[in-house]
N, C-alpha and C positions, 0 to 999 in steps of 0.2 A: 211788592210782595205779594203774591195771590193770596186772597182772605175768600169768606164766603159771607154771605148779607151783607147789611150796610157797612160800608168803610168808616172806620175810627174817623177820617178826616170830615166826614158828612156827605163825600159824594157815593153815590148808589152803584154796586157793581152787581153783578147776575147772582140769582141767589144759586145755590147749591141745588143739583137734579141729578138723580140716578142716568146714567146712562142709558139712552134707548136703545132696544133690541136693533131697530132700524138706522141708527144712526151708524154710520160707518167709522171704525176706529182712526182718528189721526196721527200723522207720523210728524213730528216736530224735529226740526234737525239741530235745535238748540235751546238752551234751557230757558232764555228768554224767550223766544217762541213759544215752548211748552207753557211758562207761566203766563203769557198772553192768552193763550187759548183757553188756559183753565179757568182765569178771570173772567172769560165770554161765557164759562159757563159748560164748555166742553170737560168732558172725565175720562173717556177711551181713548188710549193712546197704548192701545196693546200694539206689540212688534216695535216700539219706537226704537232707534237707534239712537244711543243719547249715552254711549261711552265716554267719559270722561268729563259729563255733566258737571257741574257746580249749582246744586240745588240747596244747599246750605240757607237752613231758617226758612225755608219755602212753606208755605200752606198749602199743604193739597190733600188736605182730609177726602177720602172717598175715591181718588184717583185710581185708574187702572191703568195699569202697566203689563200686564198679561204678556210673558215671553218677550219682553223688554230688554234690550241689550244696555246695560249699565254698566259694565266692566267699570270698575275704580271712578264710579259716580261719587259725588261727595253731597250726603245728607245729613251731614250734622245739625241739631237742632231742628230738624224739620217737624213738621206735622203729616203724619202718614197713618192718622186715625182712619180705620176702618179702608185702608188701601189694599187694592190686589194686585198683588205682584207675583202671584201665580205661577211658576215656572222662567221667572225671569232671571237674568243673568247678571249677579251682583258681583262678581269676583272683585275681589281688593278693594271693595266700596266701602266709603267712610260713612260710618252711620252713628257716630257717637253721640247720645244722648237723644237721638233721635223719639219722637214720640209715636207710636206706631200701634197704639190700642185694638185689638181684635184686627189687626192687619191680617190679610191673607198672604203667606209666604210657600205656599205649598209646590213642593218639588222647585224649588228656588234655590239658585246656585250662589252660596254666599262663602265659598271659599276663601280663607284670610278675610274676609270681610272685618270691620273694626266695629264693634256694636257697644263698648263699653258706656254703662251707665245706661244703655237704651230702655225704655219702656216699650214692654213686648207684652203686656198684659192680657191676656186671653189670646194671643197670636196664636194663628194656625199655620204652624210649619211641617206640617207631617212631608217626610220624606224629603226635608229641605238637605240641602248640603252645608255644614258649617264648618267643614273642616278645617282645622288651623286658625278658625276664627278668635276673635279677642271679644269675651263678655263678659270682662269685669265687672260688678256689682249690676250687673244689667237685672232689670225684674221682670221675669217670666212666669209669674203669678198665673195658675191656671192654663199656662199655655200648650200646647197639644205638640209635641215634639215625638211623636210616634215614629219611629223608623226613620228618624233623622241622624246623619251623621255630624258626630260631634268630635272625631278623631283627633287627638293632636290640639283639639280646642282648650281655650283659658277659659273658665268659668268661675273664677274664685271669687267668693263673697256676693255671686249670684241669687238673686232671692228665685228660688222655684217651688214655690208653696202651692201644693195642689197641681202642679204639672204632672203631664202625662208623658211619660218617656218610653213606652213600648216598646221594645226592640229596637231602642236607641243605640248606635253604635258609639260607644264612649272610649274607646282604645287608648289608653295614654293621655285623656282628659286630665285638667287640672281642674278638680271642684271642690280645692281647699275653701274650708269654711261656709261654703255653699249652703243655703236654706232651703233643704228639700224636705219640709215636713209634709205628711200627706200626698207626697208625690208618689206614682206608679211605675215603677223602671223594670215591671216584670218582662222579664226575657232580654235585659237591657244587656250587650256585650261590651262590658267597662273592666276587661281585662288590664291591669297593671295603672289603673285610672288610681288619680290622688283621690281621696276624698277624705283628706286628713281634717278632723274638725268640724266635719259637715254636720247639720243637723237632719237627721232620717227620721225623727220621731215620728210614728205610726204610718210610715212609707211602706210600700210592697214592692219586695224586693224577690219575688218568687221568681225562680226559674233563671234570674239572671246571673251571668256569668264575671265573678268579680275576683278570679284568677290572680293571685299576687298584687291584687289592688290595696291600696293605703286607707284604712279606715281608722288610725289611731287617733284616739280622743275624740271619734263620731259618735252624736246622741242616738243611740239606735232603740230608745225607747220605745215600748210598743209596737216595734214595727216586726213585718213579717218577712224574715229572711231565710227563705227557703230556696237558699242560692249557692253556688259553685263559691267556696271561699277558701280552696285550696293553696296554700302558702300565702295567704291574704294577711297583713297588718292588723290586728285588733289590739292591739295593748291599749289598755284605759280606755277603751271602749266603754259607752254604757250601754248594757244589754238589759237593763230592767225591764221585766213585763215583755221582753223580744220572742217570736218563737222561732227559734232554730230547729224544728224536727226536720226538716227537710234540708238542712244545710249539710252541705259537705264542708268539715273543718280540717280535712286531715294536713298537716304541717302549719296551719294558722298559727300565728302569733297572738296569744293570748293572755300574755302578762298584765296581771293587775286590771282586765276587765272586771267591769262591775256587774254583778247578777243579783237577783232576789229569788223569792221561791214562785214566781209567777214567770219566770224566764223557763223556755221550754226548750230543752238541750236532746240533738239526737240520742234515741234509744241507748247505745253503747258509748257515748261520750263520758270518758272520765275528769269532771270537772277538777278534781284534787291534782291532776296530772300536771293542769294548765297555770297554777300559780295566781289563781282568780281570786276575786277578793267580793265577798258575800256581801251585800247592803248590811249596814249597820258597824261593820268591821272599821269602817273608814272613821267612826267616832273615835280610836285611838288616838287618834292625830288630829287634832284641828285644822291642819294644814292640808289643802285640798291636794291629792298624788300628781297633778298634772302638772301644779307649780313646782315641785321640785323635780319632775322628769325634764320640767322645759328649761330649769335652772342647769341642771347636770347634764341632760341630753347623753344619757348612758344606759343601757341595758343594766339591769339589777340595781341601781344604785337608790333609785327612791323605794323601792320595796323592802329591801334588807335594811335601810337607813331607819325608817318608819317602823318595820319590824311586822310587817305585813307577811314575811317569808322568811324563813330561815337561812340562813345562807348556802348551807349545806344543799338543802333541798332546791335551791333555787341554781346551783351549780350541777346539781344531778338532771334538773331540769333543762338547761342549756344542752348540756351533755349529748340528753336524749334528742332535743329538737333539732340541734344542728349537725347531728351525727360526728361528733368530735368527743375525743377523749377527755374524760375529768380527772384531775390529779390533786394531792393532799400535799402541796407546797412544805408544809412542815415534815415529810418524810425523806426532803431530798437536800442533798448537801451540793450545790452548784460549784464545779472546778472555777477557779479566777480564770483559766483561760477562755473558757464558753463567756463568764460575763464583759471579759474585755472586748467579744466580738460586737456589743451594742453600748455604746456610751449611756451613762448614767441618765444625763437629761433629755436622752431620746428614750430611754425605756419607763423614766416616767411621764413622759407626754403620751404615751402609748398607752399607759398603764400596762406592762407587759415583762415577763421575765425570761431570758433564755435557759434551759434547763440543760440541755444534751446537746453534743453535737456528732453526728454519726456520719464519716464523708462530707458529702457536699448538701445535707440534709443538716437543718437547726431545728431543735423541736423548742417552741416559746408558749409560756402558758400566758395565756390574755384573759382577763376580765370579761370583756366583751368579744366572743369569737366572732362576729359579724361586721367588727372593726377592719371593712376592707382596706382603707386609707392606714391603718396601723400596719396591717400584715405587709401593703406594698411596701412601707416605709422600712420594716422589718427586710424584704428582700432585697431593696436598695442600698442599705447602709452593710450589707453582709456579703452581699453576693451571692447568697446559698437558697436554696428550696427552704421555705419555712412550714413546718410540721406544726399545727394551731394546736394546742390543748387547752383546757379552760380550768380556772382557777377562782376562787372569789374574790371580791372586790375587797376586803379586808386582808386576807391572804397576801393578795398581790401587794399592797400599801406594807403590809409589813416584810414582807419579802424583799422590797426594795427598800426600805431601812437596813435590813440585816446584812444583805450583800453588796450592796453601793453606798450603805454609809447614810444616816439622818441626813434628811435635807435641812439645810441652812440657809436664813433669811441674807438676801446678798446684803 
């Protein structure tokens, strides 16, 4: 295996040396030949054709593989510190656990490459294509990913502290629980990206497009968020000290998001209409709201149960937010023929009550008007078009007991 300096076994190998500008690039045809030439002191292998080569665990610090063909090559656990792979074709390559600190990957093709647990601290991957790549748990601290394509990439729990993602493409990327503290995402395209539970404290998202992105339970403390957040999910996000003055929050979901006096909202933004929580109000219950949300997984359950939001206020908000009518179940007397359309166990499981039938349409009251699975289950069970209305969680529970009978233990 290639090493630099004195060999651990006592033999002497050629010391590391920078490639000479007059030294022609060598074109090895196999992994073994490349390692041998590297051990002899050669470093420049630009343009090499080594697709499918197995260089797992090879020590190739400072190697130059500019514009090399390395499709599906294997570099698992290899050392590529300060390596230059600019323009290289690494489509489908295996780079799990690779040590590529300060490596150059400028304009490299890494589509569908596997880089889970890779160490890419300080790497320069500007304009690289990592679409569909796997970067779970990768360390990209202070990496330069400007204009990099990460479409559909899996970047869960990755460390991107201080990373530069200026104008990066993150459409449909999965960055769940990623650490993006102090990262720059200015102008990034992150439509429908998953940033649930991500840490974005003091990050810069000015000009980013996060339309329909998921930022539920994300930490945005002190972040600059002059971004497009149309229809984005910010439920239970931490917005303390965040600057959202230039944000577009139209149709954004902000239930139970936490803010404080230092949070800056758009001039026309109505905080009271979004069921948010001011810092300090959490003290009314020692349990963090996210624990309850994860336990129940239902819109409206945590804030009403813990007393943060009155149920009537929440129902009115959900009606306005999702454009569905709100109803008072106490004012209805549901016909038995309508109730028989949906079995009791299904109604309880989906937390809904059929209210009225008109021809081929069935009006059904849901506690969560966004529960597509429940709505589809109603359609499948009845064969009717389902018209959704919203009612409170407690009202639904009381209605189920009233019209279907109280639930008994088996």
